[in-house]
C-alpha positions, 0 to 999 in steps of 0.5 A: 369578593364575592362570585357573579353568575350571568348566563348567555342565551345560545344555539349550539348552531351558534356556537359552532358559527363562532367556533368556525369563524375564529378557526378561520380567523385564526387560519388567516392570521396564521397565513399573514405570519407566514409562518414565523410566529403561529397561532394555535388553536389554543389562543384565547379569543374575546368575544362580545356579549350584549344585553339588549334587555337590561332589565332581564339578567338571562337575555344575554346574547352573542354580539352581531349574531341573528335569531 
């Protein structure tokens, strides 16, 4: 099987905002679990990326991010 490579257009600030949001979600989840089973920061999250211009292979972006 051949590996296919794709690009994602993203700024450092978008990545930082995403990381902050995921960390906040992790902390909230841990509060809801009340210490019974905590989630650490190594949890794998699935984020959605979209390509609003499918004919261009380098126009992927994080879904919901404003540019």
